C-alpha positions as CSV (number, residue, x, y, z in Angstrom):
1,M,-0.5,-0.1,-0.3
2,L,2.8,2.6,1.0
3,R,4.3,1.6,-2.5
4,E,1.2,2.5,-4.4
5,A,1.2,6.0,-2.1
6,F,4.5,6.8,-4.6
7,D,3.6,5.7,-8.0
8,Y,3.2,8.8,-9.4
9,P,3.0,10.0,-12.7
10,Y,6.7,11.2,-13.3
11,A,6.2,13.4,-16.3
12,R,3.7,15.6,-13.8
13,I,6.4,15.4,-11.0
14,A,9.2,16.8,-13.0
15,E,6.4,19.2,-15.1
16,V,5.8,20.4,-11.1
17,I,9.3,20.8,-10.2
18,Q,10.2,21.6,-13.7
19,V,13.3,18.7,-14.2
20,S,13.7,16.1,-16.6
21,E,11.6,12.9,-16.0
22,Q,14.7,11.1,-15.1
23,S,15.8,13.6,-12.6
24,A,11.9,13.3,-11.4
25,R,12.7,9.7,-11.0
26,Q,16.0,9.5,-9.3
27,L,14.5,12.3,-7.1
28,V,11.9,10.1,-5.8
29,S,13.9,7.0,-5.7
30,R,16.4,8.9,-3.4
31,A,13.1,10.6,-1.2
32,R,12.3,6.3,-0.6
33,K,16.0,5.6,0.4
34,H,16.2,8.3,2.8
35,L,12.9,7.7,4.4
36,T,13.4,4.1,5.0
37,A,16.8,4.5,6.2
38,E,15.2,6.6,8.7
39,R,12.6,4.6,9.8
40,R,15.2,2.0,9.9
41,S,17.6,3.5,12.0
42,H,16.5,2.5,15.6
43,V,17.9,3.0,18.5
44,A,20.5,1.2,21.0
45,A,18.7,-1.4,23.3
46,P,19.6,0.9,26.7
47,E,17.7,3.5,24.8
48,Q,15.1,1.5,24.1
49,R,14.6,0.1,27.5
50,R,14.7,4.0,28.6
51,L,11.9,5.1,26.3
52,L,9.8,1.9,27.2
53,E,9.9,2.7,30.9
54,A,9.5,5.9,30.0
55,F,6.3,5.6,28.2
56,I,4.8,2.5,30.4
57,D,5.2,5.5,33.6
58,A,3.7,8.2,31.0
59,A,0.8,5.4,30.2
60,Q,0.1,4.4,33.5
61,V,-1.0,8.0,34.8
62,G,-2.1,9.1,31.1
63,D,0.2,11.5,31.7
64,L,-0.7,13.1,27.8
65,T,2.4,15.8,27.4
66,S,4.9,13.0,28.5
67,L,3.2,10.4,26.3
68,E,3.4,12.8,23.3
69,R,7.1,13.7,23.9
70,L,8.4,10.1,23.6
71,F,6.7,9.3,20.1
72,A,7.4,10.4,16.8
73,A,5.2,12.2,14.8
74,D,3.8,8.6,12.8
75,V,4.0,6.8,15.6
76,V,2.0,3.5,15.1
77,N,0.2,1.6,18.0
78,Y,-0.6,-2.1,16.8
79,S,-2.5,-4.3,19.7
80,D,-3.3,-8.2,18.5
81,G,-6.3,-9.2,20.9
82,G,-6.8,-12.3,18.5
83,G,-10.6,-10.8,18.6
84,I,-10.6,-12.2,21.9
85,R,-10.1,-9.3,24.3
86,N,-11.5,-6.0,23.6
87,V,-8.6,-4.3,21.8
88,S,-8.4,-2.2,18.6
89,R,-8.4,-4.1,16.0
90,I,-6.9,-1.3,13.2
91,P,-3.4,0.3,14.1
92,V,-3.8,3.7,15.6
93,V,-1.9,5.9,14.2
94,G,0.1,9.4,14.7
95,R,1.6,11.2,17.8
96,G,-2.0,13.3,19.4
97,T,-3.8,10.5,18.1
98,V,-2.4,7.6,20.1
99,A,-1.7,9.4,23.3
100,K,-5.1,10.2,23.2
101,F,-6.1,6.9,23.1
102,L,-3.7,5.3,25.5
103,R,-5.0,8.3,27.9
104,A,-8.7,7.4,27.3
105,F,-8.1,3.7,28.9
106,A,-5.4,4.7,31.2
107,A,-7.9,5.0,34.4
108,R,-9.6,0.9,33.1
109,F,-6.4,-0.7,32.0
110,W,-3.8,0.6,34.5
111,P,-4.9,-0.1,38.2
112,G,-3.6,-3.5,39.6
113,I,-1.4,-3.8,36.7
114,D,1.9,-5.3,37.6
115,V,4.9,-4.6,35.2
116,T,8.2,-7.1,35.0
117,W,11.1,-6.0,32.7
118,V,11.5,-9.1,30.3
119,E,12.6,-9.6,26.7
120,A,10.5,-10.6,23.9
121,N,11.9,-11.4,20.3
122,G,15.4,-10.0,21.5
123,Q,14.0,-6.7,22.4
124,P,13.1,-4.8,25.8
125,A,9.6,-5.3,26.4
126,A,6.9,-5.1,29.5
127,L,5.5,-7.8,30.9
128,L,2.0,-6.8,32.5
129,A,-0.1,-8.7,34.8
130,R,-3.0,-8.3,37.4
131,H,-3.5,-11.2,40.3
132,G,-0.7,-12.8,38.8
133,V,-2.6,-13.1,35.5
134,V,-0.1,-12.0,32.3
135,T,-2.6,-9.7,30.5
136,A,-0.5,-8.1,28.1
137,V,3.5,-8.2,26.7
138,V,4.5,-4.7,25.4
139,T,7.3,-3.7,23.0
140,I,8.2,-0.6,21.2
141,S,10.3,0.4,18.3
142,A,12.7,3.7,18.2
143,S,14.6,5.8,16.4
144,A,16.1,9.2,17.0
145,Q,12.6,10.9,16.4
146,G,10.9,8.5,19.8
147,I,9.0,5.5,19.7
148,T,7.9,4.6,16.1
149,E,5.7,1.7,17.5
150,L,3.7,0.1,20.4
151,L,3.1,-3.6,19.6
152,W,0.7,-4.9,22.5
153,V,0.3,-8.9,22.2
154,M,-2.9,-9.4,24.4
155,N,-4.0,-12.0,22.5
156,P,-4.1,-15.0,25.7
157,G,-2.9,-17.7,23.2
158,K,0.0,-16.3,22.5
159,L,0.6,-14.9,26.1
160,T,0.7,-18.8,27.6
161,G,4.5,-18.8,27.4
162,F,4.8,-15.7,29.1
163,Q,2.6,-17.0,31.7
164,A,4.3,-19.9,32.3
165,S,7.6,-18.1,32.8
166,T,6.4,-16.0,35.7
167,R,5.7,-19.2,38.1
């Protein structure tokens, strides 16, 4: 889908920016490479852990300002509830939107949650449990711009391995 968004008629681009069609193709190619490289320049594990901890602290109290400071402008919140848990089935996108989304459910979600710092898929993660039952695992992706992705696993079927590790 993202690729389709960039499939513009090069002749029109060339006309608008007053260059040859070949130059327009080259400029688009360079822009694509730049955007891809920027999105893939992840932060080191200690910085990722710091950002995750700051995120959990801000999310627990629904601190809108702190959440917005932590997020990249195009942050995406993904939730996997497996159709079992009542979570958003579509990605939530954008700094302000994601921050408001998280603040909206903070008062219902976070009370009674115990946070344990773990590793999931080789990355720092937060294991969230209530009364000893794992309810979610959250990880992030981050770049120099801040948190770019929030990845929530809330599907009970996918949490069984984590539940076993808490015993």
